[in-house]
N, C-alpha and C positions, 0 to 999 in steps of 0.2 A: 504494499499498500504505500504510495506517494505521499509524503507528508509535507507539503508546502506551505509556507506561511500563511496565515490568513489575513487577506488584504481587506481594509475597511471599504465601505461600499463608495463608490464615486460621489464625490462632493461632500464627504465626511470630514469637517475641519478637525477633528480631534487631534490635538498635539501640533497644530498648525499654528504660526505667530498670530497674534491679533493684530488688528490694524491699529494706528496710533490715534489717540485722542486728539481732539481741534488744538489742545494747549501743546501737546508733545509735537504736534507737527509745526506748529508756531516755533516751539523751543528748536526743531531740527534746521529749520530754516535759518534763525538767526544764528545757530551755532554754526554751520556750513559757512555763512557769511564772515564770520569770525575766525575761521581757521586761516593759519598762516599758509602760504604758498605751497610750502613743501609737503603739507598734509594732504591737498588738494588731489594728488596724484593716487591716493588711496581711495578717495571719494569716489573717483572715476573708476578705480579697479571694481570696487563693490557695486556700482551701477551697472557696470558692464558683465558682472558675473551674474547678473539677474535679468537684464533687459539687454536687447540688442541697440546699440547707440552707434551711429555713424562717427567717423573720425574727424568732427568738426572742431573748431575753436571754442565753440559755446554749445552748452547742453541746457535744455530746458526740461525742467521736470515738472509734471503735474502729480502732487503728491496724494490726490484723490484715488488715482486710478495705478499708482506704482505697487507692486508686489509688498504684503506686509512683512514678509522677512527682508527684503531688501531694505525698509524703512528702519525695522528694528536693529538691523546690522548697522546702517548709518547713524542712528541716534547713539547706540552704544561707542561707535567709533567717537563721535564727536564729543560725548560725555567723557570719554578717556582722555582724549586729546587736548581738552582745554581745561583751565583750572578752575575748580569750583566758584560759582558766585558766591559773593557774601551777602547774606540777608541782614538787614536793618532791624 
């Protein structure tokens, strides 16, 4: 008897990264714009690992249609790359 792993039904998001909240998307947008130039190449690598992007000088991203896994990876990278913000 063949014992192949059970696959979740198509469309089952169990274990899949959740999309970002509006506040997290705003944070991501702000943090990407604050990254030093040498960190932007990693941002491009993350984007290109999730979607096909032309080799243009400028990339425009619609965060509402970008894959949740890519958004989570970008947000984590930005959070690790920038110093924490001090709150008053």
